[in-house]
C-alpha positions, 0 to 999 in steps of 0.5 A: 785655261781648261774648261770642263764639261758638266750638266748632261741632260738626256734627250729621250725623244732622240734616244733609240735602241735597236737589236744591238745598238743604243744611241744616246743623245744629250745636251752638255754644258762646257765651261770654257767657252761657256756654251751648250752642245748636243752630244751623241754616244753610240754603244753596242749591246752584247749578249 
């Protein structure tokens, strides 16, 4: 059975920005199995 993800909650304390990188950290709930996971997304900033 497919279990989607929902309810992201940003962790501002662990989110950082430097000259060219945005590092986002957040909690995310999953439905199947029902649990909470800590996620990280790193984005490169272009100018």
